TISEVEX-664124 format. One record per atom (N, C-alpha, C, O, CB): x, y, z. Coordinates in steps of 0.05 Angstrom, whole numbers. Each point is the difference from the previous one (the first is absolute). Glycine has a CB too. Example, Ala and Ser with C-alpha at 12.3 -4.5 7.8 and 13.67 -1.06 7.14 Angstrom:
! TISEVEX-664124
PAGU       X       Y       Z
PAGU     264    -114     156
PAGU     -18      24       0
PAGU      18      24       0
PAGU      21       0      13
PAGU     -59     -23      12
PAGU      31      44     -39
PAGU      16      24       1
PAGU     -15      22      14
PAGU      10      22       4
PAGU      14     -35     -47
//
This chain:
! TISEVEX-664124
PAGU       X       Y       Z
PAGU    1188    2452    1920
PAGU      12     -14     -22
PAGU      24      15     -11
PAGU      -1      24      -3
PAGU     -44     -44      -8
PAGU      66       6       5
PAGU      23      13     -10
PAGU       0       1     -31
PAGU       5      21     -11
PAGU      20     -36      52
PAGU     -30      -8     -54
PAGU       1       0     -29
PAGU     -15     -24     -11
PAGU       1     -22      11
PAGU      43      46     -10
PAGU     -57     -19     -24
PAGU     -13     -23     -14
PAGU      16      -7     -25
PAGU      -9     -16     -16
PAGU     -35      30      34
PAGU      68      -2     -20
PAGU      17      -7     -23
PAGU      15     -26       4
PAGU       8     -13     -19
PAGU      -2      62      10
PAGU      -2     -57      34
PAGU      15     -24       6
PAGU     -19     -24      -2
PAGU     -24       2       2
PAGU      55      23      28
PAGU     -19     -49     -34
PAGU     -15     -24      -2
PAGU     -14      -5      27
PAGU     -21     -13       1
PAGU      53      -6     -35
PAGU     -20      29      56
PAGU     -12      -3      26
PAGU       0      27      14
PAGU      19       8      13
PAGU      -4     -56      -9
PAGU     -37      63      -8
PAGU      -1      27      13
PAGU      -4      -3      30
PAGU      -8     -21      10
PAGU     -11      41     -52
PAGU      26       1      57
PAGU      -5       0      29
PAGU     -29       7       6
PAGU      -9      22      -6
PAGU      58     -10      15
PAGU     -63     -31       1
PAGU     -27       4      10
PAGU      -2     -13      27
PAGU       2     -25       1
PAGU     -22      27     -49
PAGU      17      13      70
PAGU       0     -13      26
PAGU     -24     -18       4
PAGU     -22       5      -9
PAGU      46      35      27
PAGU     -19     -62      -4
PAGU     -22     -19       7
PAGU     -16      12      23
PAGU      11      11      19
PAGU      17     -51     -34
PAGU     -54      37      14
PAGU     -17       9      23
PAGU       5     -16      25
PAGU       7     -23      -1
PAGU     -42      37     -32
PAGU      33       0      56
PAGU       6     -14      26
PAGU     -17     -25       4
PAGU      10     -20      10
PAGU       1      65       9
PAGU     -36     -44     -27
PAGU     -18     -23       3
PAGU      11     -24     -16
PAGU       0     -23      10
PAGU     -40      53      -3
PAGU      50     -25     -31
PAGU      11     -21     -17
PAGU      26     -10      12
PAGU       5     -25       0
PAGU     -26      46     -40
PAGU      38      -3      51
PAGU      25      -8      12
PAGU      -5     -19      23
PAGU      13     -21       3
PAGU       8      65     -16
PAGU     -39     -37      30
PAGU      -7     -17      24
PAGU      -9     -27      -9
PAGU       9     -21      11
PAGU     -22      62      15
PAGU      -4     -42     -46
PAGU     -11     -26     -10
PAGU      22     -16     -14
PAGU       1     -25       3
PAGU     -46      46      -8
PAGU      62      -8     -10
PAGU      22     -14     -14
PAGU      19     -14      21
PAGU       8     -23      -4
PAGU     -10      57     -34
PAGU       8     -20      59
PAGU      17     -11      21
PAGU     -13     -24      13
PAGU      12     -20       6
PAGU       9      65       2
PAGU     -47     -42      -2
PAGU     -15     -22      12
PAGU       0     -25     -19
PAGU       4     -22       9
PAGU     -33      56      15
PAGU      24     -29     -49
PAGU      -2     -22     -20
PAGU      27     -14      -5
PAGU       1     -23      -8
PAGU     -39      47     -13
PAGU      60      -9      26
PAGU      27     -11      -5
PAGU       6     -23      20
PAGU      16     -18      -7
PAGU      -1      63     -10
PAGU     -27     -45      40
PAGU       5     -20      20
PAGU      30      -4       4
PAGU      10     -23      -1
PAGU     -53       0     -10
PAGU      57      45      17
PAGU      29      -1       3
PAGU       7     -16      25
PAGU     -11       4      22
PAGU      15      41     -44
PAGU      15     -63      18
PAGU       9     -17      22
PAGU      27      11      10
PAGU      14      14     -14
PAGU     -38     -55      -5
PAGU      30      35      44
PAGU      25       8      12
PAGU      23      -9     -17
PAGU       2     -24      -7
PAGU     -22      22      53
PAGU      38      20     -53
PAGU      23      -7     -16
PAGU      -3       4     -30
PAGU      19      -1     -14
PAGU      -8     -30      50
PAGU     -36      34     -45
PAGU      -4       4     -29
PAGU      14      26      -9
PAGU      -1      20      14
PAGU     -44     -44     -11
PAGU      57      23     -26
PAGU      11      24     -12
PAGU     -22      12     -18
PAGU     -12     -15     -16
PAGU      61      -3      17
PAGU     -53      44       1
PAGU     -22      13     -13
PAGU      10      23     -18
PAGU      17      15       9
PAGU     -48     -28      29
PAGU      21      14     -62
PAGU       8      22     -18
PAGU     -25      16      -8
PAGU     -22     -10      -2
PAGU      61     -17     -16
PAGU     -34      53      13
PAGU     -21      17     -11
PAGU      12      11     -26
PAGU      19      16       1
PAGU     -39      -4      45
PAGU       9     -20     -69
PAGU      11       9     -26
PAGU     -11      28      -6
PAGU     -24       3      -3
PAGU      27     -51     -13
PAGU      15      67      14
PAGU      -9      28      -3
PAGU     -12       9      26
PAGU     -23       7       2
PAGU      14     -14     -51
PAGU      26       8      70
PAGU     -10       4      27
PAGU      -9      29       6
PAGU     -11       5      21
PAGU      42     -40      -7
PAGU     -27      53     -33
PAGU     -12      27       3
PAGU       9      13      26
PAGU      24       2       6
PAGU     -62     -16     -32
PAGU      18      24      41
PAGU       6      14      25
PAGU       3     -18      24
PAGU       2       9      23
PAGU     -27      29     -41
PAGU      26     -65      14
PAGU       5     -19      22
PAGU     -24      -7      16
PAGU       3     -13      21
PAGU      41      31     -19
PAGU     -67     -11     -10
PAGU     -25      -5      15
PAGU      -4     -29       7
PAGU      -5      -7      23
PAGU     -15      47     -45
PAGU      23     -58       2
PAGU      -4     -28       5
PAGU      22     -11      18
PAGU      -5     -15      18
PAGU     -19      10     -63
PAGU      49      12      39
PAGU      22     -10      15
PAGU      -2       7      30
PAGU       3     -18      17
PAGU      26      22     -58
PAGU     -35      21      46
PAGU      -2       8      28
PAGU     -23     -13      15
PAGU       3      -9      22
PAGU      17      53     -35
PAGU     -43     -45      -1
PAGU     -24     -13      13
PAGU       6     -30       5
PAGU      -8     -10      21
PAGU     -22      43     -44
PAGU      42     -46       4
PAGU       6     -29       3
PAGU      21      -5      22
PAGU      -3     -18      16
PAGU      -9      11     -64
PAGU      32      24      49
PAGU      22      -3      20
PAGU     -10       6      28
PAGU       9     -13      19
PAGU      24      26     -54
PAGU     -53       4      38
PAGU     -12       5      26
PAGU     -14     -25      10
PAGU       1      -6      24
PAGU      -6      55     -35
PAGU      -8     -63      -7
PAGU     -16     -23       8
PAGU      17     -26       3
PAGU      -5     -17      17
PAGU     -33      38     -41
PAGU      59     -23       7
PAGU      16     -25       0
PAGU      29       8       8
PAGU      15      11     -16
PAGU     -44     -32     -21
PAGU      35      14      62
PAGU      25      10      12
PAGU      25     -17      -4
PAGU      22       7       9
PAGU     -51      13      24
PAGU      26     -43     -48
PAGU      23     -18      -4
PAGU       5      -4     -30
PAGU       7     -22      -8
PAGU     -16      -1      52
PAGU       5      43     -59
PAGU       3      -2     -29
PAGU      18      22     -11
PAGU       2      21      11
PAGU     -47     -44     -14
PAGU      57      16     -20
PAGU      15      20     -16
PAGU     -18       9     -22
PAGU     -12     -16     -15
PAGU      57      -5      27
PAGU     -47      48     -16
PAGU     -17      11     -21
PAGU      18      16     -18
PAGU      16      17       8
PAGU     -56     -15      23
PAGU      37      -7     -57
PAGU      16      13     -20
PAGU     -18      16     -19
PAGU     -18     -11     -12
PAGU      53     -25      14
PAGU     -30      62      -4
PAGU     -14      17     -19
PAGU      17       5     -24
PAGU      23       9       3
PAGU     -49      13      34
PAGU      17     -28     -60
PAGU      15       4     -25
PAGU     -12      24     -14
PAGU     -22      -1     -10
PAGU      34     -49       6
PAGU       3      71       4
PAGU     -10      26     -11
PAGU      22      15     -14
PAGU      21       4      10
PAGU     -54      -2      27
PAGU      27       6     -62
PAGU      20      15     -16
PAGU      -1      30       5
PAGU      21      13      -3
PAGU     -26     -48     -32
PAGU     -17      45      43
PAGU      -3      29       4
PAGU      15      10      25
PAGU      -5      -8      22
PAGU     -39       6     -45
PAGU      64      20      18
PAGU      15      12      23
PAGU     -20      14      18
PAGU       3      -2      25
PAGU      38       7     -54
PAGU     -59      10      18
PAGU     -20      15      16
PAGU     -16     -18      18
PAGU      -2       6      24
PAGU      -1      28     -61
PAGU      -7     -56      27
PAGU     -16     -18      16
PAGU      16     -16      20
PAGU      -9      -4      23
PAGU     -22       0     -61
PAGU      56      -3      31
PAGU      18     -13      19
PAGU       5      19      23
PAGU       1      -8      24
PAGU      20     -20     -60
PAGU     -17      53      30
PAGU       6      20      21
PAGU     -24       4      18
PAGU       4       2      25
PAGU      27      21     -56
PAGU     -55     -23      21
PAGU     -24       2      17
PAGU      -1     -24      19
PAGU      -5       4      24
PAGU     -20      21     -61
PAGU      30     -48      27
PAGU       0     -24      17
PAGU      21       2      22
PAGU      -6      -6      23
PAGU     -11     -22     -62
PAGU      40      37      32
PAGU      22       2      20
PAGU      -7      21      21
PAGU       7      -4      23
PAGU      26     -10     -58
PAGU     -46      35      27
PAGU      -8      20      19
PAGU     -21     -12      19
PAGU       1       4      24
PAGU       8      34     -57
PAGU     -28     -52      22
PAGU     -20     -13      17
PAGU      13     -20      20
PAGU      -8      -1      23
PAGU     -26       5     -61
PAGU      54     -19      28
PAGU      13     -20      17
PAGU      16      14      22
PAGU       5     -13      21
PAGU      -2     -18     -60
PAGU       5      55      36
PAGU      13      15      21
PAGU     -17       0      26
PAGU      11       0      22
PAGU      13      29     -57
PAGU     -50     -28      31
PAGU     -18       0      23
PAGU      -6     -28      11
PAGU     -15      -3      20
PAGU      -5      45     -38
PAGU      30     -62       5
PAGU      -4     -28       9
PAGU      28     -14       1
PAGU       5     -18     -16
PAGU     -52      17      -4
PAGU      64       9      38
PAGU      27     -12       1
PAGU       1     -30       3
PAGU      18     -13     -10
PAGU      -3      56      29
PAGU     -34     -54      -5
PAGU      -1     -30       3
PAGU      -6     -13     -27
PAGU      11     -21      -6
PAGU     -26      26      54
PAGU      -3       7     -63
PAGU      -7     -12     -26
PAGU      23       3     -20
PAGU       4     -16     -18
PAGU     -52      26      27
PAGU      63      12      -7
PAGU      21       6     -19
PAGU      20     -23      -2
PAGU      12      -4     -22
PAGU     -17      52      33
PAGU       8     -63      10
PAGU      19     -23      -1
PAGU     -10     -23     -17
PAGU      16     -16      -9
PAGU      -1      29      55
PAGU     -41     -14     -50
PAGU     -12     -23     -15
PAGU     -11       8     -27
PAGU     -11     -17     -15
PAGU       0      -3      58
PAGU      13      45     -50
PAGU      -9      10     -26
PAGU      23      11     -16
PAGU      15      17       9
PAGU     -60      -7      10
PAGU      49     -21     -43
PAGU      21       9     -18
PAGU     -14      12     -25
PAGU     -18     -12     -11
PAGU      52     -23      29
PAGU     -24      58     -26
PAGU     -10      12     -25
PAGU      22      -2     -20
PAGU      22      11       4
PAGU     -53      21      21
PAGU      26     -46     -47
PAGU      20      -5     -21
PAGU      -5      17     -24
PAGU     -22       1     -11
PAGU      28     -48      28
PAGU      15      60     -27
PAGU      -1      15     -25
PAGU       5     -19     -23
PAGU      23      -5      -7
PAGU      -8      48      30
PAGU     -37     -54     -34
PAGU       3     -20     -21
PAGU     -25       0     -17
PAGU     -21       8       9
PAGU      52     -35      20
PAGU     -28      17     -53
PAGU     -22      -5     -18
PAGU     -10     -28       6
PAGU      14     -20      -4
PAGU       5      50     -32
PAGU     -44     -33      46
PAGU      -9     -26       8
PAGU      -4     -19     -23
PAGU      -2     -24       4
PAGU     -21      46      34
PAGU      23     -12     -63
PAGU      -1     -18     -23
PAGU      25     -17      -2
PAGU       0     -21     -13
PAGU     -30      54     -11
PAGU      52     -23      35
PAGU      26     -13      -1
PAGU      10      -8      28
PAGU      24      -4       3
PAGU     -14      29     -45
PAGU     -28     -28      61
PAGU       8      -7      27
PAGU      -7     -30       4
PAGU     -20     -10      -9
PAGU      12      57      26
PAGU      26     -61      -3
PAGU      -4     -28       6
PAGU     -22      -3      21
PAGU       3      10      23
PAGU      45     -21     -34
PAGU     -71      -1       4
PAGU     -23      -2      17
PAGU      -3     -27      14
PAGU     -17      -2      18
PAGU      -5      36     -47
PAGU      37     -54      21
PAGU      -4     -27       9
PAGU       4      -4      30
PAGU      -8     -20      12
PAGU      22       5     -56
PAGU       0      34      58
PAGU       5      -2      28
PAGU     -25       6      18
PAGU       0      -6      23
PAGU      48      18     -33
PAGU     -67       1      -2
PAGU     -23      10      16
PAGU     -23     -20       2
PAGU      -6     -15     -18
PAGU      19      60       3
PAGU     -24     -45      39
PAGU     -24     -17       5
PAGU     -26      16      -5
PAGU     -20     -12      -7
PAGU      46     -14      41
PAGU     -24      53     -32
PAGU     -23      17      -5
PAGU       9      24     -16
PAGU      20      13       6
PAGU     -43     -28      38
PAGU       7      21     -65
PAGU       6      23     -17
PAGU     -26      16      -3
PAGU     -21     -10      -9
PAGU      57     -15     -16
PAGU     -34      50      34
PAGU     -22      19      -4
PAGU       4      16     -25
PAGU      23       7      -7
PAGU     -30      -4      57
PAGU     -15       3     -64
PAGU       3      17     -24
PAGU     -26      14      -6
PAGU     -22     -11       4
PAGU      58     -19     -22
PAGU     -34      54       7
PAGU     -22      15     -12
PAGU      12      10     -26
PAGU       9      23      -2
PAGU     -31      -9      47
PAGU      21     -31     -65
PAGU      13       5     -25
PAGU     -20      -1     -23
PAGU     -22     -11       2
PAGU      65      -9      16
PAGU     -35      31     -40
PAGU     -17       0     -24
PAGU      -1     -28     -12
PAGU      18     -16       5
PAGU      -7      64     -14
PAGU     -32     -54      -7
PAGU      -1     -26     -13
PAGU      25      -5     -17
PAGU      10     -23      -1
PAGU     -60      26       0
PAGU      60      17     -12
PAGU      25      -3     -17
PAGU      23      -9      18
PAGU      16     -17      -8
PAGU     -33      52     -25
PAGU      21     -22      56
PAGU      22      -6      18
PAGU      -3     -29      10
PAGU      19     -15       2
PAGU     -15      63      11
PAGU     -29     -56      -6
PAGU      -4     -27       9
PAGU       6     -21     -22
PAGU      11     -21       6
PAGU     -47      38      25
PAGU      30     -10     -56
PAGU       7     -18     -22
PAGU      30      -4      -2
PAGU      10     -22      -4
PAGU     -51      36     -21
PAGU      56       7      28
PAGU      29      -1      -2
PAGU      11     -17      23
PAGU      20     -14      -3
PAGU     -19      59     -19
PAGU     -13     -42      46
PAGU      10     -15      24
PAGU      -9     -29       2
PAGU      12     -15      15
PAGU     -12      59       7
PAGU     -19     -52     -38
PAGU     -11     -27       2
PAGU      21     -22      -1
PAGU      -1     -18      17
PAGU     -40      35     -38
PAGU      61     -16       3
PAGU      21     -21       0
PAGU      16       0      27
PAGU       8     -21       9
PAGU      -5      25     -59
PAGU       1      19      61
PAGU      15       1      26
PAGU     -18     -11      23
PAGU      10     -14      18
PAGU      16      54     -34
PAGU     -52     -35      14
PAGU     -18     -11      20
PAGU      -1     -30      -1
PAGU      -2     -14      21
PAGU     -25      56     -24
PAGU      29     -54     -21
PAGU       0     -29      -3
PAGU      24     -13      14
PAGU      -1     -24       7
PAGU     -24      30     -50
PAGU      47       9      47
PAGU      24     -10      12
PAGU      -2       0      31
PAGU      19      -9      13
PAGU       7      24     -53
PAGU     -48      -4      51
PAGU      -3       0      29
PAGU      -2     -28      11
PAGU      -8     -18     -14
PAGU     -14      63      11
PAGU      29     -48      29
PAGU      -2     -26      13
PAGU     -29      -7       5
PAGU     -18      17       1
PAGU      62      -9      21
PAGU     -49     -34     -19
PAGU     -26     -10       6
PAGU     -10      13      26
PAGU      15       2      20
PAGU      -6     -46     -43
PAGU     -34      54      23
PAGU     -11      13      24
PAGU       4      30       1
PAGU     -13      14      16
PAGU      21     -56       8
PAGU       9      52     -41
PAGU       4      30      -1
PAGU     -26      13      -9
PAGU     -15     -11     -16
PAGU      65       5       6
PAGU     -54      31      19
PAGU     -24      14      -6
PAGU       5      26     -14
PAGU      19      14       7
PAGU     -41     -36      32
PAGU       5      29     -58
PAGU       0      26     -12
PAGU     -27      13       7
PAGU     -21     -12      -5
PAGU      52      -3     -34
PAGU     -29      38      51
PAGU     -25      15       7
PAGU      -1      24     -18
PAGU      16      19       3
PAGU     -15     -35      46
PAGU     -20      16     -67
PAGU      -2      21     -20
PAGU     -25      16       4
PAGU     -22     -11       0
PAGU      48     -17     -33
PAGU     -23      54      35
PAGU     -23      18       3
PAGU      -9       9     -27
PAGU      16       9     -16
PAGU       0       6      61
PAGU     -42     -17     -51
PAGU     -13      10     -24
PAGU       3     -17     -25
PAGU     -19      -2     -15
PAGU      25      46      35
PAGU      17     -55     -25
PAGU       4     -14     -26
PAGU       9     -29       4
PAGU      14      -7      19
PAGU      -1      51     -39
PAGU     -23     -61       2
PAGU       5     -29       2
PAGU      22      -8     -20
PAGU       6      15     -19
PAGU     -53     -23      34
PAGU      58     -15     -11
PAGU      19     -12     -19
PAGU     -16      -9     -24
PAGU     -22     -11       3
PAGU      55      -3      34
PAGU     -22      17     -61
PAGU     -13      -9     -24
PAGU      -4     -30       0
PAGU     -20     -11      -8
PAGU      39      49     -17
PAGU       1     -52      35
PAGU      -1     -29       3
PAGU       7      -7      29
PAGU      21       8      10
PAGU     -10     -15     -60
PAGU     -27      -9      62
PAGU       6      -9      27
PAGU      10     -28       0
PAGU      -1     -14      21
PAGU     -34      45      -3
PAGU      44     -41     -40
PAGU      11     -27      -2
PAGU      23      -4      20
PAGU      19      16       1
PAGU     -31     -17     -50
PAGU      10     -19      65
PAGU      19      -6      21
PAGU      -6      14      27
PAGU      15      -3      19
PAGU      18      -2     -55
PAGU     -56      19      37
PAGU      -8      14      24
PAGU     -29      -6       7
PAGU     -16      -5     -18
PAGU      49      41       7
PAGU     -38     -36      36
PAGU     -28       0       9
PAGU      -8      29       3
PAGU      14      16      12
PAGU     -10     -61      13
PAGU     -26      53     -38
PAGU      -9      28       0
PAGU     -25       3      19
PAGU     -18     -15      -1
PAGU      36      21     -46
PAGU     -16      15      63
PAGU     -23       7      17
PAGU      -5      30      -5
PAGU      18      16      -1
PAGU      -7     -51      37
PAGU     -37      42     -41
PAGU      -7      27      -6
PAGU     -18      11      23
PAGU     -20     -13       7
PAGU      23       5     -57
PAGU       5      30      61
PAGU     -15      13      22
PAGU      -9      27     -10
PAGU      16      17      -7
PAGU      10     -42      43
PAGU     -52      29     -37
PAGU     -12      26      -9
PAGU      -4      18      24
PAGU     -17      -6      17
PAGU      -5     -17     -57
PAGU      36      45      41
PAGU      -4      19      21
PAGU     -24      18      -5
PAGU     -16       5      18
PAGU      66      -5      -9
PAGU     -53       8     -34
PAGU     -23      15      -9
PAGU      -6     -10     -28
PAGU      13     -19     -10
PAGU      -2      61      38
PAGU     -30     -29     -42
PAGU      -7      -8     -27
PAGU      24       5     -19
PAGU       2     -13     -21
PAGU     -51      23      30
PAGU      66       9      -2
PAGU      23       7     -17
PAGU      27     -10      10
PAGU      18      -3     -16
PAGU     -44      43       3
PAGU      29     -44      39
PAGU      25      -8      12
PAGU       1     -29       7
PAGU     -17     -11      13
PAGU      22      57       5
PAGU      17     -59     -27
PAGU       4     -29       6
PAGU      29      -5       8
PAGU      18      15      -8
PAGU     -55     -27     -24
PAGU      40      -9      47
PAGU      27      -9       7
PAGU       2     -29     -11
PAGU     -18     -16       5
PAGU      22      46      37
PAGU      18     -36     -55
PAGU       4     -26     -12
PAGU      23     -13      16
PAGU      22      11       2
PAGU     -38       3     -48
PAGU      11     -38      56
PAGU      20     -15      15
PAGU       8     -24     -16
PAGU     -17     -17      -7
PAGU      -1      33      52
PAGU      43     -18     -52
PAGU      11     -23     -15
PAGU      19     -15      17
PAGU      19      11      10
PAGU     -25      13     -54
PAGU       0     -50      48
PAGU      18     -18      16
PAGU      12     -20     -20
PAGU     -14     -13     -14
PAGU     -14      19      57
PAGU      55      -7     -42
PAGU      14     -18     -19
PAGU      -5     -29       8
PAGU       3      -8      23
PAGU      33      43     -30
PAGU     -44     -50     -13
PAGU      -6     -29       4
PAGU      26     -16       1
PAGU      -1     -24       3
PAGU     -44      29     -26
//
C-alpha cells in the first residue's frame, strides 16, 4: 500500500479476484476497456493476454505505478501495442467511450464517479471489486461473492 491519505489509495487486487473480474466482464472483440486507477497494471496485462483484439487503457496518476506497469510491459512487447497507460485523474477523464470499466475504488470515489457512469452507453459494464455503487439506478446489478468478505459487483447499463 502506498498511502491511505488519498481518496483512492493503492491496494493491489488479489489474483483470484482479477481472474474472476475479467471473466465476469465478458469482453467482446473490439471493446474498449479502462482500468480506473490501474496501479501496477495487473488487470490490464491479464485482460490483454486473454483478449487479443482490444484496446486497454489504464488511467493512473502515480508516476511510480505507471513506471512499474511500463517496466512490466517491456517483457510483453505484443501487449504493449494494445495497452496504454494514461497520466490522468480518472475523476476528470471522459469515460463514455468505454464498454468495460474495471475499478477497485473507495465508496467515496464511486459516489463521485456515479454521474459519469450514468453517461455510459447502453450495455457498458462496470466491474467493481469490493465496493458497490450507492445507487444502481439505470444499471442491472449482479453481485458475486468470492468469500465472506470479498465481492465483485457487475453493473450493466440499461
